[in-house]
N, C-alpha and C positions, 0 to 999 in steps of 0.2 A: 762283601757287600759293595755295590757299585752305587756311586753317588754323583749328582749333579750339583755344582757349586756356582753361584752367581758371582762371576768375576768383578762386578762392580762393588760388591759389598764383602765379598769373602765368605758369605753365609751359605750354609747347605740348603738346597731346595728340596731335594727328594732322594730317597734311596730306593735301590732296586735289589731284590734277591738275584744272584746269578742263575741262569738256567741250569737245570740239573743235567746229569749224564743222560738220564732217560729222555728229557726234552731234547737235549742236543741229538741223540740217536734218532728220535722220532722225526725231527726236522730234516736231517740228512736222508733218511729213507724216503720221506714225502717229496723232497726236492728231486731225488734220483728217479723216482717212479714218475713224477709229473713231467719231467724233462724228457722221458721216453716218448710220451705222447706229443709233447710240445714241438719237438723237433720235426714231426711229421706234419704239423700245420703249415700250410703254405706262407710263405714270407709276407705275401700280400694281405694276409689275415692277421698275422702276428702284429704287424705295424699298427693295426688299429688300436691296440693297447697303448701304444705310444701317443697316439692322438688323444686317447682318454686321459692319459697321464698329464699331458700339457694343460688340459681343461681342469683337472683336479688341482694341479699346482696353482694355476691362476685364480681358481675360485677360493682357495685357501691361502692365498699370498700373504694376507695380513697376519694371520695366525702363525703361519710357518716362519715369516720372517722375525716376528717377536720371539719365537722359540730359539731360533739361531742366536739372536741378540742375548737373550737370557742366558743361554748355556756357555757361549764362548766370547761374548762382548763386542761382536762386529757392530759398527754403527748401523742403524736401522736402515738408512737408506742403501747401504751396500747389501745388507741382508735381502732387502726387496729385490735388488738387482740379481742377487745369486738366484732367487727363485725364478725370476723371469728368464735367466740364462738357461736354467734347467728345462724350462718349458719350451724355449725356441729349439733347443738341442733335440728334444723329443719330436718336435714338428719336422726338424731337419732329417732325422733318420726315418721318420715316418714317410717322408717323401722319397728319400735316396737309397734306403736299404735294399729294395728289391733290385735296383740296378747294381749296387755294390756286391751283392751276393749272387747274381746271375752267373750261370756257367760261362767260363771263359774259353772260347774255341781256340785252339792252337793248331796250326797246319803241321802235319808230320806225314809219314807214309801209311797212316791208317785211313779208313774211309771217313772217320771222324775221331778227333782227340782234343783233349783239353783239360780243364781244371773245374771241379765243383767244390763248393764251400760247405762242408758239413759241420755242424756244432760239435764241440768237444764233449759237453756234458754239463756238470754242475761246477761253477767257478766260485771259489772262495775269494771274497773281497775284503782286504784288510785296510780300513780307511781311517784318515786322520780327522781332527777335530777342526781344522782352521776353515774349511769349506764343507760343513757336515752334510749339506744336500748335494751340492755341485760334484764333490769327489765321488759320491755314490752314483749319482745319475750319469756322470760322464762315462763311467764304465758300464753301468747296467743297461742302459738304453740301447746301445749297439749290441751288447752281449745277449740280450733277451731277443733282440730282433733277429739275431743270427741263430736262434733256436736253443740257447743255452739256458740253464737254471742258474740261480745265484744264492749264496748264503753270505750275509753280511756280519763281519765282526768289526764293529765300530770302535773308535776310541772310547774309553770309559768315562771320559768327562762330558760326553754328549749323548747319554742314553735315551733322553727324550727325543732327540732328533733321530736316533737310529730306529725308534719305534714308530716315529711319525712316517718315515719313508716306506716302512712295511705297510702301514695303513693307507698310504697313497696308492701303492701298487695294488692293494686289495680293492680300493675304490675304483681303480682304473679297469678292473676286471680281469686281471692276471689270474691264470688257473690256480686253484688252491694248492699250496704246498711248493709251487715252483720257485718261490723266493721266501727266505726267512731272515730275520734279524735274530742274532744270538747274542745275549749279554752274558759275557763270560770273562774271566781273567786272561790276562795275556799269556800266563804259563800254560794255558790249555790250547793255544793255538797249534802248537806242533802236532798234537793229536789229530786235529782237523785236517792238517795238511797231509798227513800220513794216511788218512782214511781213504779207502778205495772208492768211496762214493763222491769224492772230490776229484775232478779231472784236470783242474788247473788253478792258478793262483795269481791274484793281482794285488799289489801293495802300493799305496802312497804313503810315504813316511820318511823317517831319517835313514841315512846311510848305514848307521849301526844296526838298525832293525832290518834294513834291506839285506844285509850280509847274512843274518840269521835265517831270514825267510828264504833267501836264495839257497842256502845250504840245505835247509829242510826239504825244500821243494825239489832241489837237484838230487838229493838222495832218494826221493820217491819218483824220480824221472817224470816230473810234472811241469808243464809250460808255465813260464812266469811272465809277468810284465811288471817292471819295478819303475816307480817315478819316485826319486828320492830327493836328497837335499840339493841345495844350489846356493852359489854365491855369484850371482849374475853380474857381469860388468856392464856399465853403462858408459860407453866410450864417446867422448866429446872432442872432436878434432877441432884445429884452430879455425877452420872455415865455416864451422856450424852456425846455425841460427841460434845464438846464445839465449835469448829470452824464451824462444820456443822450447829449447832443450831443458832449460832449468824448470819451466812450468810442468812439463811432462815428467821430469826427473822426480819432482816432489810426489807426484801421484804414483809414480812406479815404485818409490821407496816406501811410502807410507800407507798405501792401500791395504785394508784389512788389518790395520794397526801394525803394519811392517811384518805380518806373520804369514808369508807365502813363500813356497820354494821359488817362485819366479818373480818375487820382488827384486828390483835392482838393488844391489847392496854395495858394490864397489863402484864408485864414480871416478873414472880415469879421464883425466882432462888435461889437455895440452896447456903447458905453463904459460903460453903467451896470452891465452884468454882466461886462465884459471881464476884470477881475482874477480873479473867480471861475472864469470859463471857462478862462483861461490857466493858473492854478494847477492845475486839474484835468487840463487837457491835458498840461502838462509832467509832472505826477505820473505819468500813464499812460504817457507817452513814456519816462519813465526806466525802466519796467518791461520795455521791449523788451530782447530779448537778441540782441546782435550776436556772430556767430560762424560756424562752419562749417555751411553750410546742409544738409548731410547729418545733422546732429544735429537730432532731432526737437524738442528744446527751444528751438532757434534761431527767432527771429522776424524777424531782419534779416541777410540775407546780404550778399555783396560786390556792388558795382556791376559791370555786366557787362564793361566795358572801362576801361582806364586813362585813356584820353583823355576818357571821359565823367565820370570822377571829377574830372579836372583842370578840366573846364569848369564842373562844379558848384561846386567850391571857389572858382573865380574869380568866379562869380556871387554867392556868399556874401560874398566879399571886397569886391566893389563895392558890394553893398548896405550893408555896414557903413560903408564909407567915405562913404556918402551919407545916413547917419543911422539905419539900422537897428540895433537892439540885440539882440546874441545873448544869450539867457537859457539856452540848452543846446545843447552840442555845438559845432559849427563847425570841426572839424578832421579832416584826413585820419588815419585810423588807421595808426600805424606798423606796419611789418612787411610780410610777403608779402601778395599779393593786392590787391583794389581796394576795401578796406572804406572807409566814410565814416560818421562819428558821426551818429546821429539828431540833426537840428538844428532849433531853433526860434528864429526871429528875430521880435521884437516891434517895434511902431512902424514898420512898413513902410508906405511911402506910394508913390503914382504917381511915376514918375521913377527909382525904384530897381529894380535888376535883378529882385529876388525878386517885384516887382509886375508889371513890364512884360514879362518874359520867362517861357517855360516852364522850370521848374526840374525836371529830370528825375532825380530821386534823393531821398534821405531828408532833404528840407529843408522845413519849414513857415513860412510867412509869416503873421504876425498883423497885420491892419489893423483899427484901432479907428475907430468912426464914431459920430456924434452922433445919427443918426436913421435910420428906415427908408429914407427917401428917399435918404439919402447911401449907405446899403449897397446899394441897387439900382443907383445910378448908378455906384458903383466896381465892382460886380460886373460891369457892362456895359462898363467902361472897359478893354477889352482887344481885341486883334486876334482872339482865339479865341472860339469859341462851341460847345464840344463838350457839356459837361454842367454842372449847377449843382445844389447841395443848398440847401434852404431850411428852416430850423428855427424853428417858432412853434407854440405850442399853440392858435392861433386859426385854425381851418379856413377860415372866411370870408375872413380876411386873406390866407392862403395862396393861396386861389383867385383872389383879385383880383391878387395880386403876381405870380402864375405868368405872366399874359400880358405883364408888363413885363420879364421876364428873358430876355436874348438867348442861347439855347442850344438845342441839338438835344434836350435832355432836362433836366427838372427833377424832382428827387427831393425830396419833402416829408417832413421828419423821417426821413431815411434817407441812404445813401450812394450815389453814382451807380455803376451796375454794369450790364454787358450782360446780356440775358436773351433766350433764343431766342424767347419769346413777344412780344417788343416790339421795334419798329424801332429801330435804333441808328445814330447819325451826327450830324454837326455842321452848322454854318453858319459864315459869315465864313471866317478862315483855318483852320478846323478841317476844312474840306472840304465835299463835298457828295455827295448819294445816301445810300441806307440800306441797312444790312444787317439780317438777322434779321427775324423775324415774316413776315407775308404780304407786306409791302412789299419786304423783301429778296430773297425768292425771285423776285420779278418784275423786279427791277433788270436782270438779264441775260436778259430775254425780249423778243421782239418782240410788242408789244401790238397784234395784227392784228385790225382791224375786219372783220367779215363782214356781208354784206347779201344777203338772199335775196329775190328778187322774187317777185311773184304772177303768176298766168297773164295777167293784164291789165296788168301794170306791170313792165317789165324794167329800169327805171332809177329812181334816187331821185326823189322828188317835186321837188326843187330841185338842179339841177346847178351845179357850181362854174364 
């Protein structure tokens, strides 16, 4: 049984019977068949579906945002922003996909040669609960524009959101069968990955699950894109604009109730300005409003599940036991639901949970350093490599340090965030492959080389 639980109250809202093996088989066959026709539709015609999707999303924004908030606890204003971001991304790819997918001419000794971008087939998307609409559309919009089909296996605590995105694509006019949501238990995913009707796999989730999916996909020799965990550093050097950095830092840490792979988690601050930064950061954190996420004044809602809150609190406890100092929060909020106090832990060092592990919730770790060199070294002292923020008013210094930070993205004097115009993804245990931008739309294509001979030359000049 798959159920959705309101994280504000802890009460069960609705249950769903998992799809049967017969239903799964029918969905896979329908997607594979539909994709064979869809791939032949000109990209200029395919992107009309994306324009339709943007309209459907905006027309239903109120209802879809409320659904997100109900199932995973995101503040309603952030849920509305999530829907709008999906719509804007649909419009972005509707405009740019034909250019991104246009044949690339490369000069050689042929009369004409280059690369064309063919779709791979049906892509299995294994998606998380924290951005239940965005994570799906971030993958699906470019993948569908490229001529692929899609099967969604969503997180089992957001089944209504999973069914809603299927309804949205149907309303947008996507050909019948080309996309389907499957409500199934996690132990049935391996069979999907192995199925010949699945051509490739994308996962956004934990590093632990990423290893499993990578192994299963690799065994089946199927392309994967993995966006996994993160423990993003937010580096504040001595010459930074402290007030501006602290203001952005609070948003970077506590957006989405602190439950995002690219939330800033480790605040690495030069000791010369650390007291001032921490005071400003704590003052702004105290302004956050914890409460009912349907209230537009709320800025921190509940965590999505009770077990996630328990795990976060255990990480806080272990950090304090090993020398970290709580200067704000640190407690489970008593009463119904899965609320946790916005928490700041100072004097965090390597070897403590809040430094070594991903803290997926409203907890910020302050790490004080004596030099820029130590700041960069500690920023890189992690198994993760998703994003990083660097704060300094010295542009030349920032440009130099950029190449020394191990991350898929570095934001200078800003907070890490995904943008449809820019590639997004990580390195190390944060995964591999890229989503968004021109790079993302090509991830699920066959970059097929073509070579056209001349009348006097029917083979390449040098044969392998």
